[in-house]
py3Dmol code that shows the C-alpha trace and the ligand (Angstrom):
import py3Dmol

protein = """\
ATOM      1  CA  UNK A   1      -0.817-126.983  18.903  1.00  0.00           C
ATOM      2  CA  UNK A   2       2.906-126.581  19.602  1.00  0.00           C
ATOM      3  CA  UNK A   3       3.050-129.724  21.764  1.00  0.00           C
ATOM      4  CA  UNK A   4       1.166-131.625  19.066  1.00  0.00           C
ATOM      5  CA  UNK A   5       3.677-130.480  16.439  1.00  0.00           C
ATOM      6  CA  UNK A   6       6.675-131.460  18.593  1.00  0.00           C
ATOM      7  CA  UNK A   7       5.048-134.797  19.509  1.00  0.00           C
ATOM      8  CA  UNK A   8       4.167-135.759  15.938  1.00  0.00           C
ATOM      9  CA  UNK A   9       7.111-134.299  13.999  1.00  0.00           C
ATOM     10  CA  UNK A  10       9.955-134.182  16.539  1.00  0.00           C
ATOM     11  CA  UNK A  11      12.244-131.264  17.501  1.00  0.00           C
ATOM     12  CA  UNK A  12      11.820-127.957  15.670  1.00  0.00           C
ATOM     13  CA  UNK A  13      13.045-124.365  15.853  1.00  0.00           C
ATOM     14  CA  UNK A  14      10.761-121.560  17.026  1.00  0.00           C
ATOM     15  CA  UNK A  15      10.630-120.327  13.414  1.00  0.00           C
ATOM     16  CA  UNK A  16       9.578-123.810  12.214  1.00  0.00           C
ATOM     17  CA  UNK A  17       6.834-123.850  14.859  1.00  0.00           C
ATOM     18  CA  UNK A  18       5.607-120.417  13.792  1.00  0.00           C
ATOM     19  CA  UNK A  19       5.406-121.587  10.167  1.00  0.00           C
ATOM     20  CA  UNK A  20       3.600-124.861  10.945  1.00  0.00           C
ATOM     21  CA  UNK A  21       1.164-123.368  13.481  1.00  0.00           C
ATOM     22  CA  UNK A  22       0.425-120.072  11.735  1.00  0.00           C
ATOM     23  CA  UNK A  23       1.147-118.218  15.022  1.00  0.00           C
ATOM     24  CA  UNK A  24       3.480-115.228  15.125  1.00  0.00           C
ATOM     25  CA  UNK A  25       7.100-115.777  16.171  1.00  0.00           C
ATOM     26  CA  UNK A  26       6.523-113.619  19.250  1.00  0.00           C
ATOM     27  CA  UNK A  27       3.576-115.767  20.355  1.00  0.00           C
ATOM     28  CA  UNK A  28       5.536-118.962  19.706  1.00  0.00           C
ATOM     29  CA  UNK A  29       8.497-117.638  21.717  1.00  0.00           C
ATOM     30  CA  UNK A  30       6.204-116.752  24.636  1.00  0.00           C
ATOM     31  CA  UNK A  31       4.520-120.177  24.576  1.00  0.00           C
ATOM     32  CA  UNK A  32       7.835-122.027  24.314  1.00  0.00           C
ATOM     33  CA  UNK A  33       9.106-119.996  27.281  1.00  0.00           C
ATOM     34  CA  UNK A  34       6.088-121.172  29.315  1.00  0.00           C
ATOM     35  CA  UNK A  35       6.637-124.792  28.271  1.00  0.00           C
ATOM     36  CA  UNK A  36      10.334-124.515  29.183  1.00  0.00           C
ATOM     37  CA  UNK A  37       9.357-123.322  32.681  1.00  0.00           C
ATOM     38  CA  UNK A  38       6.894-126.213  32.980  1.00  0.00           C
ATOM     39  CA  UNK A  39       9.694-128.583  31.937  1.00  0.00           C
ATOM     40  CA  UNK A  40       7.635-130.117  29.122  1.00  0.00           C
ATOM     41  CA  UNK A  41      10.102-129.002  26.425  1.00  0.00           C
ATOM     42  CA  UNK A  42      13.857-128.425  26.386  1.00  0.00           C
ATOM     43  CA  UNK A  43      16.360-126.629  24.165  1.00  0.00           C
ATOM     44  CA  UNK A  44      18.405-129.104  22.135  1.00  0.00           C
ATOM     45  CA  UNK A  45      21.084-126.833  20.623  1.00  0.00           C
ATOM     46  CA  UNK A  46      21.481-126.099  16.909  1.00  0.00           C
ATOM     47  CA  UNK A  47      21.237-128.450  13.937  1.00  0.00           C
ATOM     48  CA  UNK A  48      24.622-129.299  12.388  1.00  0.00           C
ATOM     49  CA  UNK A  49      23.762-128.158   8.850  1.00  0.00           C
ATOM     50  CA  UNK A  50      23.023-124.543   9.846  1.00  0.00           C
ATOM     51  CA  UNK A  51      23.030-121.981   7.102  1.00  0.00           C
ATOM     52  CA  UNK A  52      24.503-118.488   7.130  1.00  0.00           C
ATOM     53  CA  UNK A  53      23.402-116.215   9.955  1.00  0.00           C
ATOM     54  CA  UNK A  54      22.422-116.908  13.526  1.00  0.00           C
ATOM     55  CA  UNK A  55      21.678-120.660  13.745  1.00  0.00           C
ATOM     56  CA  UNK A  56      18.220-121.562  15.151  1.00  0.00           C
ATOM     57  CA  UNK A  57      17.935-123.443  18.438  1.00  0.00           C
ATOM     58  CA  UNK A  58      15.817-126.582  18.308  1.00  0.00           C
ATOM     59  CA  UNK A  59      13.287-127.297  21.029  1.00  0.00           C
ATOM     60  CA  UNK A  60      11.900-130.764  21.726  1.00  0.00           C
ATOM     61  CA  UNK A  61       9.468-132.556  24.010  1.00  0.00           C
ATOM     62  CA  UNK A  62      10.947-133.977  27.237  1.00  0.00           C
ATOM     63  CA  UNK A  63       9.636-137.553  27.330  1.00  0.00           C
ATOM     64  CA  UNK A  64      10.665-137.918  30.969  1.00  0.00           C
ATOM     65  CA  UNK A  65       9.187-134.580  32.101  1.00  0.00           C
ATOM     66  CA  UNK A  66       6.169-136.330  33.513  1.00  0.00           C
ATOM     67  CA  UNK A  67       5.099-139.931  33.843  1.00  0.00           C
ATOM     68  CA  UNK A  68       1.766-141.714  33.448  1.00  0.00           C
ATOM     69  CA  UNK A  69       0.383-144.573  35.531  1.00  0.00           C
ATOM     70  CA  UNK A  70      -1.469-147.096  33.344  1.00  0.00           C
ATOM     71  CA  UNK A  71      -3.499-150.108  34.457  1.00  0.00           C
ATOM     72  CA  UNK A  72      -4.652-152.970  32.216  1.00  0.00           C
ATOM     73  CA  UNK A  73      -7.607-155.118  33.345  1.00  0.00           C
ATOM     74  CA  UNK A  74      -7.889-157.064  30.086  1.00  0.00           C
ATOM     75  CA  UNK A  75      -5.532-159.854  31.153  1.00  0.00           C
ATOM     76  CA  UNK A  76      -7.524-162.717  32.662  1.00  0.00           C
ATOM     77  CA  UNK A  77      -7.876-162.585  36.470  1.00  0.00           C
ATOM     78  CA  UNK A  78      -5.009-160.123  36.816  1.00  0.00           C
ATOM     79  CA  UNK A  79      -4.449-156.416  37.376  1.00  0.00           C
ATOM     80  CA  UNK A  80      -1.383-155.390  35.356  1.00  0.00           C
ATOM     81  CA  UNK A  81       0.113-151.914  35.511  1.00  0.00           C
ATOM     82  CA  UNK A  82       3.087-149.754  34.703  1.00  0.00           C
ATOM     83  CA  UNK A  83       4.635-146.321  35.023  1.00  0.00           C
ATOM     84  CA  UNK A  84       5.413-144.961  31.541  1.00  0.00           C
ATOM     85  CA  UNK A  85       7.113-141.930  29.988  1.00  0.00           C
ATOM     86  CA  UNK A  86       5.251-139.510  27.703  1.00  0.00           C
ATOM     87  CA  UNK A  87       6.592-141.581  24.774  1.00  0.00           C
ATOM     88  CA  UNK A  88       4.912-144.730  26.104  1.00  0.00           C
ATOM     89  CA  UNK A  89       8.149-146.362  27.312  1.00  0.00           C
ATOM     90  CA  UNK A  90       7.676-148.567  30.390  1.00  0.00           C
ATOM     91  CA  UNK A  91       9.752-147.335  33.370  1.00  0.00           C
ATOM     92  CA  UNK A  92       8.515-149.930  35.850  1.00  0.00           C
ATOM     93  CA  UNK A  93       5.846-152.606  35.727  1.00  0.00           C
ATOM     94  CA  UNK A  94       3.978-154.765  38.213  1.00  0.00           C
ATOM     95  CA  UNK A  95       0.909-157.003  38.458  1.00  0.00           C
ATOM     96  CA  UNK A  96      -1.388-158.359  41.121  1.00  0.00           C
ATOM     97  CA  UNK A  97      -3.656-161.418  41.008  1.00  0.00           C
ATOM     98  CA  UNK A  98      -7.356-160.484  40.945  1.00  0.00           C
ATOM     99  CA  UNK A  99      -8.371-163.868  42.412  1.00  0.00           C
ATOM    100  CA  UNK A 100     -11.924-163.587  41.121  1.00  0.00           C
ATOM    101  CA  UNK A 101     -12.627-160.250  42.832  1.00  0.00           C
ATOM    102  CA  UNK A 102     -15.471-158.350  41.154  1.00  0.00           C
ATOM    103  CA  UNK A 103     -17.697-155.334  41.884  1.00  0.00           C
ATOM    104  CA  UNK A 104     -16.595-153.024  44.716  1.00  0.00           C
ATOM    105  CA  UNK A 105     -13.775-155.416  45.702  1.00  0.00           C
ATOM    106  CA  UNK A 106     -12.275-155.097  42.225  1.00  0.00           C
ATOM    107  CA  UNK A 107     -12.521-151.275  42.451  1.00  0.00           C
ATOM    108  CA  UNK A 108     -10.644-151.355  45.772  1.00  0.00           C
ATOM    109  CA  UNK A 109      -7.944-153.548  44.243  1.00  0.00           C
ATOM    110  CA  UNK A 110      -7.499-151.151  41.288  1.00  0.00           C
ATOM    111  CA  UNK A 111      -7.408-148.094  43.593  1.00  0.00           C
ATOM    112  CA  UNK A 112      -4.802-149.611  45.932  1.00  0.00           C
ATOM    113  CA  UNK A 113      -2.673-150.843  43.025  1.00  0.00           C
ATOM    114  CA  UNK A 114      -2.802-147.399  41.360  1.00  0.00           C
ATOM    115  CA  UNK A 115      -1.853-145.690  44.644  1.00  0.00           C
ATOM    116  CA  UNK A 116       1.110-148.056  44.979  1.00  0.00           C
ATOM    117  CA  UNK A 117       2.357-147.289  41.436  1.00  0.00           C
ATOM    118  CA  UNK A 118       1.885-143.544  42.071  1.00  0.00           C
ATOM    119  CA  UNK A 119       3.973-143.800  45.250  1.00  0.00           C
ATOM    120  CA  UNK A 120       6.759-145.607  43.368  1.00  0.00           C
ATOM    121  CA  UNK A 121       6.915-143.115  40.480  1.00  0.00           C
ATOM    122  CA  UNK A 122      10.022-140.890  40.496  1.00  0.00           C
ATOM    123  CA  UNK A 123       8.584-138.045  38.380  1.00  0.00           C
ATOM    124  CA  UNK A 124       5.543-135.751  38.575  1.00  0.00           C
ATOM    125  CA  UNK A 125       2.492-137.560  37.166  1.00  0.00           C
ATOM    126  CA  UNK A 126       0.371-136.307  34.277  1.00  0.00           C
ATOM    127  CA  UNK A 127      -2.462-138.671  35.130  1.00  0.00           C
ATOM    128  CA  UNK A 128      -3.758-142.207  35.487  1.00  0.00           C
ATOM    129  CA  UNK A 129      -5.424-144.386  32.839  1.00  0.00           C
ATOM    130  CA  UNK A 130      -7.363-147.601  33.316  1.00  0.00           C
ATOM    131  CA  UNK A 131      -8.057-149.929  30.368  1.00  0.00           C
ATOM    132  CA  UNK A 132     -10.926-152.322  31.023  1.00  0.00           C
ATOM    133  CA  UNK A 133     -12.970-154.791  29.007  1.00  0.00           C
ATOM    134  CA  UNK A 134     -16.584-153.762  28.492  1.00  0.00           C
ATOM    135  CA  UNK A 135     -18.525-150.742  27.281  1.00  0.00           C
ATOM    136  CA  UNK A 136     -17.195-147.429  28.660  1.00  0.00           C
ATOM    137  CA  UNK A 137     -18.469-143.878  28.024  1.00  0.00           C
ATOM    138  CA  UNK A 138     -15.988-141.146  26.954  1.00  0.00           C
ATOM    139  CA  UNK A 139     -16.162-139.666  30.483  1.00  0.00           C
ATOM    140  CA  UNK A 140     -15.140-142.919  32.142  1.00  0.00           C
ATOM    141  CA  UNK A 141     -18.413-144.532  33.239  1.00  0.00           C
ATOM    142  CA  UNK A 142     -18.255-148.326  32.852  1.00  0.00           C
ATOM    143  CA  UNK A 143     -21.732-149.140  31.484  1.00  0.00           C
ATOM    144  CA  UNK A 144     -21.208-152.887  31.396  1.00  0.00           C
ATOM    145  CA  UNK A 145     -18.183-155.100  32.131  1.00  0.00           C
ATOM    146  CA  UNK A 146     -19.634-158.534  32.964  1.00  0.00           C
ATOM    147  CA  UNK A 147     -16.280-160.199  33.769  1.00  0.00           C
ATOM    148  CA  UNK A 148     -15.638-157.568  36.470  1.00  0.00           C
ATOM    149  CA  UNK A 149     -19.245-157.326  37.700  1.00  0.00           C
ATOM    150  CA  UNK A 150     -19.334-153.602  36.848  1.00  0.00           C
ATOM    151  CA  UNK A 151     -22.516-151.897  35.690  1.00  0.00           C
ATOM    152  CA  UNK A 152     -23.055-148.103  35.483  1.00  0.00           C
ATOM    153  CA  UNK A 153     -19.907-147.633  37.545  1.00  0.00           C
ATOM    154  CA  UNK A 154     -18.469-144.075  37.720  1.00  0.00           C
ATOM    155  CA  UNK A 155     -14.925-145.410  37.828  1.00  0.00           C
ATOM    156  CA  UNK A 156     -12.988-142.372  36.525  1.00  0.00           C
ATOM    157  CA  UNK A 157     -14.655-139.922  38.941  1.00  0.00           C
ATOM    158  CA  UNK A 158     -14.298-142.277  41.918  1.00  0.00           C
ATOM    159  CA  UNK A 159     -10.615-142.927  41.283  1.00  0.00           C
ATOM    160  CA  UNK A 160      -9.847-139.244  40.558  1.00  0.00           C
ATOM    161  CA  UNK A 161     -11.274-138.271  43.972  1.00  0.00           C
ATOM    162  CA  UNK A 162      -9.331-140.998  45.759  1.00  0.00           C
ATOM    163  CA  UNK A 163      -6.023-140.518  43.932  1.00  0.00           C
ATOM    164  CA  UNK A 164      -6.151-136.701  43.514  1.00  0.00           C
ATOM    165  CA  UNK A 165      -5.001-136.960  39.879  1.00  0.00           C
ATOM    166  CA  UNK A 166      -6.765-136.812  36.489  1.00  0.00           C
ATOM    167  CA  UNK A 167      -8.076-140.331  35.746  1.00  0.00           C
ATOM    168  CA  UNK A 168      -9.177-141.707  32.356  1.00  0.00           C
ATOM    169  CA  UNK A 169     -11.021-145.002  31.897  1.00  0.00           C
ATOM    170  CA  UNK A 170     -11.393-146.573  28.463  1.00  0.00           C
ATOM    171  CA  UNK A 171     -12.201-149.871  26.792  1.00  0.00           C
ATOM    172  CA  UNK A 172      -9.098-152.076  26.372  1.00  0.00           C
ATOM    173  CA  UNK A 173      -9.446-152.506  22.605  1.00  0.00           C
ATOM    174  CA  UNK A 174     -10.031-148.751  22.163  1.00  0.00           C
ATOM    175  CA  UNK A 175      -6.963-148.109  24.300  1.00  0.00           C
ATOM    176  CA  UNK A 176      -4.870-150.575  22.279  1.00  0.00           C
ATOM    177  CA  UNK A 177      -5.884-148.974  18.982  1.00  0.00           C
ATOM    178  CA  UNK A 178      -4.933-145.536  20.327  1.00  0.00           C
ATOM    179  CA  UNK A 179      -1.547-147.006  21.326  1.00  0.00           C
ATOM    180  CA  UNK A 180      -1.079-148.367  17.825  1.00  0.00           C
ATOM    181  CA  UNK A 181      -2.095-145.024  16.301  1.00  0.00           C
ATOM    182  CA  UNK A 182      -0.092-142.720  18.586  1.00  0.00           C
ATOM    183  CA  UNK A 183       3.060-144.801  19.156  1.00  0.00           C
ATOM    184  CA  UNK A 184       2.925-147.373  16.345  1.00  0.00           C
ATOM    185  CA  UNK A 185       2.009-147.146  12.684  1.00  0.00           C
ATOM    186  CA  UNK A 186      -0.332-144.075  12.734  1.00  0.00           C
ATOM    187  CA  UNK A 187      -2.644-145.935  10.303  1.00  0.00           C
ATOM    188  CA  UNK A 188      -3.701-142.797   8.424  1.00  0.00           C
ATOM    189  CA  UNK A 189      -5.815-144.880   6.042  1.00  0.00           C
ATOM    190  CA  UNK A 190      -8.127-146.057   8.825  1.00  0.00           C
ATOM    191  CA  UNK A 191      -7.174-148.624  11.439  1.00  0.00           C
ATOM    192  CA  UNK A 192      -9.129-151.386  13.149  1.00  0.00           C
ATOM    193  CA  UNK A 193      -7.402-153.204  16.011  1.00  0.00           C
ATOM    194  CA  UNK A 194      -8.873-156.561  16.993  1.00  0.00           C
ATOM    195  CA  UNK A 195      -7.898-157.711  20.448  1.00  0.00           C
ATOM    196  CA  UNK A 196      -7.952-161.429  21.222  1.00  0.00           C
ATOM    197  CA  UNK A 197      -8.018-162.142  24.972  1.00  0.00           C
ATOM    198  CA  UNK A 198     -10.666-163.730  27.186  1.00  0.00           C
ATOM    199  CA  UNK A 199     -13.102-162.171  24.733  1.00  0.00           C
ATOM    200  CA  UNK A 200     -12.850-160.544  21.322  1.00  0.00           C
ATOM    201  CA  UNK A 201     -13.226-156.785  20.849  1.00  0.00           C
ATOM    202  CA  UNK A 202     -12.124-154.139  18.408  1.00  0.00           C
ATOM    203  CA  UNK A 203     -11.136-150.477  18.452  1.00  0.00           C
ATOM    204  CA  UNK A 204     -11.399-148.261  15.364  1.00  0.00           C
ATOM    205  CA  UNK A 205      -9.548-145.058  14.464  1.00  0.00           C
ATOM    206  CA  UNK A 206     -10.863-143.185  11.421  1.00  0.00           C
ATOM    207  CA  UNK A 207      -9.384-139.860  10.295  1.00  0.00           C
ATOM    208  CA  UNK A 208      -7.225-139.782  13.431  1.00  0.00           C
ATOM    209  CA  UNK A 209     -10.190-140.009  15.816  1.00  0.00           C
ATOM    210  CA  UNK A 210     -11.370-142.905  17.934  1.00  0.00           C
ATOM    211  CA  UNK A 211     -14.830-144.116  16.929  1.00  0.00           C
ATOM    212  CA  UNK A 212     -17.143-144.393  19.954  1.00  0.00           C
ATOM    213  CA  UNK A 213     -20.453-145.135  18.292  1.00  0.00           C
ATOM    214  CA  UNK A 214     -23.926-144.123  19.376  1.00  0.00           C
ATOM    215  CA  UNK A 215     -23.935-146.087  22.635  1.00  0.00           C
ATOM    216  CA  UNK A 216     -20.171-146.232  23.217  1.00  0.00           C
ATOM    217  CA  UNK A 217     -20.132-149.808  21.921  1.00  0.00           C
ATOM    218  CA  UNK A 218     -18.325-149.332  18.594  1.00  0.00           C
ATOM    219  CA  UNK A 219     -16.022-152.274  17.897  1.00  0.00           C
ATOM    220  CA  UNK A 220     -18.105-154.921  19.687  1.00  0.00           C
ATOM    221  CA  UNK A 221     -17.586-157.388  16.839  1.00  0.00           C
ATOM    222  CA  UNK A 222     -17.043-160.385  19.164  1.00  0.00           C
ATOM    223  CA  UNK A 223     -20.760-161.128  19.405  1.00  0.00           C
ATOM    224  CA  UNK A 224     -21.503-161.005  15.698  1.00  0.00           C
ATOM    225  CA  UNK A 225     -22.891-164.389  14.680  1.00  0.00           C
ATOM    226  CA  UNK A 226     -20.754-166.191  12.089  1.00  0.00           C
ATOM    227  CA  UNK A 227     -22.493-169.601  12.286  1.00  0.00           C
ATOM    228  CA  UNK A 228     -26.128-170.051  13.437  1.00  0.00           C
ATOM    229  CA  UNK A 229     -25.327-173.721  14.160  1.00  0.00           C
ATOM    230  CA  UNK A 230     -22.116-172.925  16.047  1.00  0.00           C
ATOM    231  CA  UNK A 231     -21.287-173.446  19.727  1.00  0.00           C
ATOM    232  CA  UNK A 232     -23.353-171.570  22.338  1.00  0.00           C
ATOM    233  CA  UNK A 233     -21.766-168.248  23.373  1.00  0.00           C
ATOM    234  CA  UNK A 234     -21.691-166.670  26.848  1.00  0.00           C
ATOM    235  CA  UNK A 235     -24.177-164.064  25.570  1.00  0.00           C
ATOM    236  CA  UNK A 236     -26.787-166.798  25.093  1.00  0.00           C
ATOM    237  CA  UNK A 237     -26.738-167.013  21.281  1.00  0.00           C
ATOM    238  CA  UNK A 238     -24.979-169.606  19.100  1.00  0.00           C
ATOM    239  CA  UNK A 239     -21.952-169.154  16.872  1.00  0.00           C
ATOM    240  CA  UNK A 240     -20.608-165.709  17.851  1.00  0.00           C
ATOM    241  CA  UNK A 241     -17.161-164.822  16.480  1.00  0.00           C
ATOM    242  CA  UNK A 242     -15.911-164.958  20.074  1.00  0.00           C
ATOM    243  CA  UNK A 243     -16.735-168.672  20.375  1.00  0.00           C
ATOM    244  CA  UNK A 244     -14.086-169.342  17.679  1.00  0.00           C
ATOM    245  CA  UNK A 245     -11.453-166.743  18.553  1.00  0.00           C
ATOM    246  CA  UNK A 246     -11.395-166.089  22.325  1.00  0.00           C
ATOM    247  CA  UNK A 247      -7.914-167.148  23.483  1.00  0.00           C
ATOM    248  CA  UNK A 248      -8.947-169.765  26.122  1.00  0.00           C
ATOM    249  CA  UNK A 249     -11.338-171.363  23.628  1.00  0.00           C
ATOM    250  CA  UNK A 250      -8.788-171.419  20.806  1.00  0.00           C
ATOM    251  CA  UNK A 251      -6.088-172.861  23.091  1.00  0.00           C
ATOM    252  CA  UNK A 252      -8.431-175.653  24.176  1.00  0.00           C
ATOM    253  CA  UNK A 253      -9.370-176.480  20.575  1.00  0.00           C
ATOM    254  CA  UNK A 254      -5.705-176.576  19.581  1.00  0.00           C
ATOM    255  CA  UNK A 255      -4.836-178.847  22.541  1.00  0.00           C
ATOM    256  CA  UNK A 256      -7.692-181.228  21.708  1.00  0.00           C
ATOM    257  CA  UNK A 257      -7.018-181.331  17.951  1.00  0.00           C
ATOM    258  CA  UNK A 258      -5.785-184.701  16.640  1.00  0.00           C
ATOM    259  CA  UNK A 259      -2.125-184.801  15.580  1.00  0.00           C
ATOM    260  CA  UNK A 260      -1.559-182.759  12.414  1.00  0.00           C
ATOM    261  CA  UNK A 261      -4.919-180.959  12.558  1.00  0.00           C
ATOM    262  CA  UNK A 262      -3.901-177.916  14.628  1.00  0.00           C
ATOM    263  CA  UNK A 263      -3.384-175.992  11.369  1.00  0.00           C
ATOM    264  CA  UNK A 264      -6.966-176.787  10.366  1.00  0.00           C
ATOM    265  CA  UNK A 265      -8.255-175.289  13.649  1.00  0.00           C
ATOM    266  CA  UNK A 266      -6.352-172.049  12.968  1.00  0.00           C
ATOM    267  CA  UNK A 267      -7.447-172.040   9.319  1.00  0.00           C
ATOM    268  CA  UNK A 268     -11.097-172.320  10.375  1.00  0.00           C
ATOM    269  CA  UNK A 269     -10.782-169.585  13.031  1.00  0.00           C
ATOM    270  CA  UNK A 270      -8.906-167.260  10.650  1.00  0.00           C
ATOM    271  CA  UNK A 271     -11.475-167.813   7.908  1.00  0.00           C
ATOM    272  CA  UNK A 272     -14.372-166.984  10.246  1.00  0.00           C
ATOM    273  CA  UNK A 273     -12.487-163.876  11.319  1.00  0.00           C
ATOM    274  CA  UNK A 274     -12.141-162.831   7.675  1.00  0.00           C
ATOM    275  CA  UNK A 275     -15.839-163.510   7.151  1.00  0.00           C
ATOM    276  CA  UNK A 276     -16.757-161.107   9.985  1.00  0.00           C
ATOM    277  CA  UNK A 277     -14.200-158.456   8.963  1.00  0.00           C
ATOM    278  CA  UNK A 278     -14.869-158.395   5.208  1.00  0.00           C
ATOM    279  CA  UNK A 279     -18.041-156.239   5.286  1.00  0.00           C
ATOM    280  CA  UNK A 280     -16.411-153.803   7.733  1.00  0.00           C
ATOM    281  CA  UNK A 281     -13.217-153.519   5.654  1.00  0.00           C
ATOM    282  CA  UNK A 282     -15.173-153.025   2.425  1.00  0.00           C
ATOM    283  CA  UNK A 283     -17.663-150.561   3.899  1.00  0.00           C
ATOM    284  CA  UNK A 284     -15.036-148.332   5.520  1.00  0.00           C
ATOM    285  CA  UNK A 285     -12.311-149.070   2.934  1.00  0.00           C
ATOM    286  CA  UNK A 286      -9.916-149.645   5.860  1.00  0.00           C
ATOM    287  CA  UNK A 287      -6.169-149.592   5.263  1.00  0.00           C
ATOM    288  CA  UNK A 288      -5.164-151.855   8.111  1.00  0.00           C
ATOM    289  CA  UNK A 289      -6.461-154.443  10.539  1.00  0.00           C
ATOM    290  CA  UNK A 290      -4.103-155.049  13.467  1.00  0.00           C
ATOM    291  CA  UNK A 291      -4.350-158.199  15.591  1.00  0.00           C
ATOM    292  CA  UNK A 292      -3.344-157.871  19.254  1.00  0.00           C
ATOM    293  CA  UNK A 293      -2.955-160.954  21.435  1.00  0.00           C
ATOM    294  CA  UNK A 294      -0.604-163.914  22.029  1.00  0.00           C
ATOM    295  CA  UNK A 295       2.038-163.897  19.239  1.00  0.00           C
ATOM    296  CA  UNK A 296       1.812-167.637  18.488  1.00  0.00           C
ATOM    297  CA  UNK A 297      -1.900-167.215  17.673  1.00  0.00           C
ATOM    298  CA  UNK A 298      -2.125-163.779  16.049  1.00  0.00           C
ATOM    299  CA  UNK A 299       0.776-164.299  13.618  1.00  0.00           C
ATOM    300  CA  UNK A 300      -0.788-167.225  11.696  1.00  0.00           C
ATOM    301  CA  UNK A 301      -4.305-165.769  12.085  1.00  0.00           C
ATOM    302  CA  UNK A 302      -3.233-162.473  10.470  1.00  0.00           C
ATOM    303  CA  UNK A 303      -2.098-164.246   7.295  1.00  0.00           C
ATOM    304  CA  UNK A 304      -5.210-166.426   7.059  1.00  0.00           C
ATOM    305  CA  UNK A 305      -7.660-163.602   7.835  1.00  0.00           C
ATOM    306  CA  UNK A 306      -6.108-161.247   5.253  1.00  0.00           C
ATOM    307  CA  UNK A 307      -6.616-163.826   2.514  1.00  0.00           C
ATOM    308  CA  UNK A 308     -10.139-164.563   3.770  1.00  0.00           C
ATOM    309  CA  UNK A 309     -11.032-160.854   3.528  1.00  0.00           C
ATOM    310  CA  UNK A 310      -9.482-160.574   0.039  1.00  0.00           C
ATOM    311  CA  UNK A 311     -11.527-163.579  -1.128  1.00  0.00           C
ATOM    312  CA  UNK A 312     -14.779-161.866  -0.123  1.00  0.00           C
ATOM    313  CA  UNK A 313     -14.514-158.265  -1.355  1.00  0.00           C
ATOM    314  CA  UNK A 314     -13.830-156.376  -4.575  1.00  0.00           C
ATOM    315  CA  UNK A 315     -10.110-155.922  -5.334  1.00  0.00           C
ATOM    316  CA  UNK A 316     -10.532-152.129  -5.279  1.00  0.00           C
ATOM    317  CA  UNK A 317     -11.516-152.338  -1.578  1.00  0.00           C
ATOM    318  CA  UNK A 318      -8.257-154.034  -0.568  1.00  0.00           C
ATOM    319  CA  UNK A 319      -5.584-152.610  -2.865  1.00  0.00           C
ATOM    320  CA  UNK A 320      -3.353-151.406  -0.022  1.00  0.00           C
ATOM    321  CA  UNK A 321      -5.070-153.442   2.686  1.00  0.00           C
ATOM    322  CA  UNK A 322      -3.038-155.433   5.196  1.00  0.00           C
ATOM    323  CA  UNK A 323      -3.756-157.553   8.282  1.00  0.00           C
ATOM    324  CA  UNK A 324      -0.759-157.544  10.626  1.00  0.00           C
ATOM    325  CA  UNK A 325       0.175-158.027  14.259  1.00  0.00           C
ATOM    326  CA  UNK A 326       0.583-155.136  16.706  1.00  0.00           C
ATOM    327  CA  UNK A 327       3.965-153.389  16.519  1.00  0.00           C
ATOM    328  CA  UNK A 328       3.708-152.744  20.268  1.00  0.00           C
ATOM    329  CA  UNK A 329       3.243-156.392  21.282  1.00  0.00           C
ATOM    330  CA  UNK A 330       1.799-157.040  24.721  1.00  0.00           C
ATOM    331  CA  UNK A 331       2.468-153.456  25.848  1.00  0.00           C
ATOM    332  CA  UNK A 332      -0.018-152.017  23.353  1.00  0.00           C
ATOM    333  CA  UNK A 333      -2.762-151.532  25.933  1.00  0.00           C
ATOM    334  CA  UNK A 334      -0.433-149.813  28.440  1.00  0.00           C
ATOM    335  CA  UNK A 335       1.114-147.561  25.780  1.00  0.00           C
ATOM    336  CA  UNK A 336      -2.361-146.733  24.521  1.00  0.00           C
ATOM    337  CA  UNK A 337      -3.508-145.850  28.031  1.00  0.00           C
ATOM    338  CA  UNK A 338      -0.620-143.349  28.108  1.00  0.00           C
ATOM    339  CA  UNK A 339      -1.898-141.958  24.792  1.00  0.00           C
ATOM    340  CA  UNK A 340      -5.358-141.458  26.314  1.00  0.00           C
ATOM    341  CA  UNK A 341      -3.859-139.354  29.147  1.00  0.00           C
ATOM    342  CA  UNK A 342      -1.692-137.361  26.676  1.00  0.00           C
ATOM    343  CA  UNK A 343      -4.736-136.619  24.532  1.00  0.00           C
ATOM    344  CA  UNK A 344      -6.843-135.615  27.531  1.00  0.00           C
ATOM    345  CA  UNK A 345      -4.267-133.537  29.430  1.00  0.00           C
ATOM    346  CA  UNK A 346      -2.031-132.071  26.696  1.00  0.00           C
ATOM    347  CA  UNK A 347      -4.244-132.328  23.612  1.00  0.00           C
ATOM    348  CA  UNK A 348      -1.561-134.424  21.937  1.00  0.00           C
ATOM    349  CA  UNK A 349      -2.176-137.498  19.798  1.00  0.00           C
TER     350      UNK A 349
END
"""
ligand_1 = """\
1
ZN
Zn -22.005 -163.943 21.892
"""
view = py3Dmol.view(width=600, height=400)
view.addModel(protein, "pdb")
view.setStyle({"model": 0}, {"cartoon": {"style": "trace"}})
view.addModel(ligand_1, "xyz")
view.setStyle({"model": 1}, {"stick": {}})
view.zoomTo()
view.show()
């Protein structure tokens, strides 16, 4: 509770913490003393505008107290990773080519890359997080990640044994939406993050909690059919949203478009996106949809999709509604992976 308060609201005095937590001052002082010994918080002196009497000492979270190793498998044929502070700031980053490795070979690559980042970290580590495409259970079992050839893979347990650290594995879009929630906008009115990469997936935070869904597949909007006569999708059915919005596909369409018609390609893709989002936005009365992906694509698509949603729902559903791009840019997945470790190890989000 105290870490959560300091994380969300910034430095506070022991008296402030007692008021906000409902704990006694004695209990708060004891807990702060423990956290000081652990190095997770530090004393920051007294605020300038102190009133009469003994001025209170502020305590705050030490962002550099521990680091997190985060790995992102959502970039095509690459294993990207970083060491980050508790505030999601990148301390060092690196990447290795995957060169088509799948199955057990891909697991080995991830394990060796994680071990390398751990060895290069200069601070004690809170844990390791891996963001992967595909359907992942809350305890880190990859049920299905076709691009990586992973099925029913106990990735978190396997890596935790090998690396001797707590390991969290989560879907990349779920990770990105946690990053946006914890380190970005908060999105208290409900937040859906749509990630455009080799595929299309979404992560949803409602009431501050990540939505997993019955089978762990919440947010799999990429294979919703938007045109029964559309192009054939990798899943075997025609006209999935992904066939219009996956980054490689969209880039190819834009390159092949006759001069002056590139805008029409984006307008069509953005409109189909709005068509798929409108029922979700109206049903959940979402406050925000965040697009994560290459800036040159997501910036125009955000504008077009917002209008396309507005055209399809009642005004009352979209009074404060906005479609925007991620405030964390390309580091959203890595920052979000840090958020997953913070939530799991410190109960902070
Ligand atoms: Zn499909």
